[in-house]
N, C-alpha and C positions, 0 to 999 in steps of 0.2 A: 199330227205327226205322220210322216211318210213311211214308206216301206222300202228297204234296201234289198234287192234281189241278188243273192249270192249263188251263182250257178256254175261259174267257171272254176277251174283249179288254179289258174294263174291270173294275177292282176299286176298292174304297174305298182312298183314298190311305193308304199305310203298312201295309195289311193283309197283303200277301204276305210281307214280312220277318218279321212276327210269327208267321205261320202256319208259316214254314220252321223257326223255332226250336221251335215247338210240335210239329212233325212229328218232331223228333229224340227225343221221348219214346218209350221202348220199349213203353208200353202204349197208344199211339195208333196205330191201323192205317191209317186213311185220313182225309184232310181234303179236302172238296170245297166250294169257294165256289159260291154259288148266285145267285139273283136279286137285282138291285139295285133299290131303290125309293126314292122321295122320301117323306119323313115330315114331319109338322107341327112336331114339336119340334126343338130344336137342341141338339146335343152338341158342345161345343168341341173336346175331344180325342177320339182314337180309343178306343173302348171295345169290348170283346168279352165277352159274357156269355151263359151258358146260357139258352135259351128254353124248349124243351119236350123231353122224352125222345123218341127215335125208336127203332126196332128196332135194337139193337146200339150205341147211342150217344146223342148229343144234337144238337139243332139249336141253333146259337149265332146271336146277332145282333150284327153288327159295325155300329157307328154312328160317324159323323163328320159334323159339320155337319148338313145336312138330308138326308143320305143314309144308308140302311141296307142291309145286305147279309146274306143268309142264308149260314151256313157250317155244313155238315154234318160231324160228327166221329164216326167209328166207333171206339169205344174200350171197354175193359173197366173203366174208371174209373167211380166213382160221381160224383154231382154235386159234392159238396164237394171231392173230390180233384181233379176237373177244374178247379174254380174256383181251387184252390191252384196248379195247373200253369199256368193262364192268368196269374195274378199273377206267378209267378216268371219265366215266359217274357217277359212285358211288361217286367219290370225288367232283363232281360238285353239287350234291344234298345235301351234308353234310355241 
């Protein structure tokens, strides 16, 4: 079971419940939400997808509306397995 680092006062709406479900995966070590930014595009629903690999895991981008937030995941999973886990964790919170 992984650890969810909650350090900021604001998050993209609906992100924390999704990350809590994802943190229950035994191959995920740490999940750390990062910087929130305004973006030009618009995303109706909350999405979470891998962006770039980092040392020991991946940087994910959470998007909702005109807001984007970085999420750093330390894991032993490869990108395709991580995408599968993201999809299954999303379906379990809906």
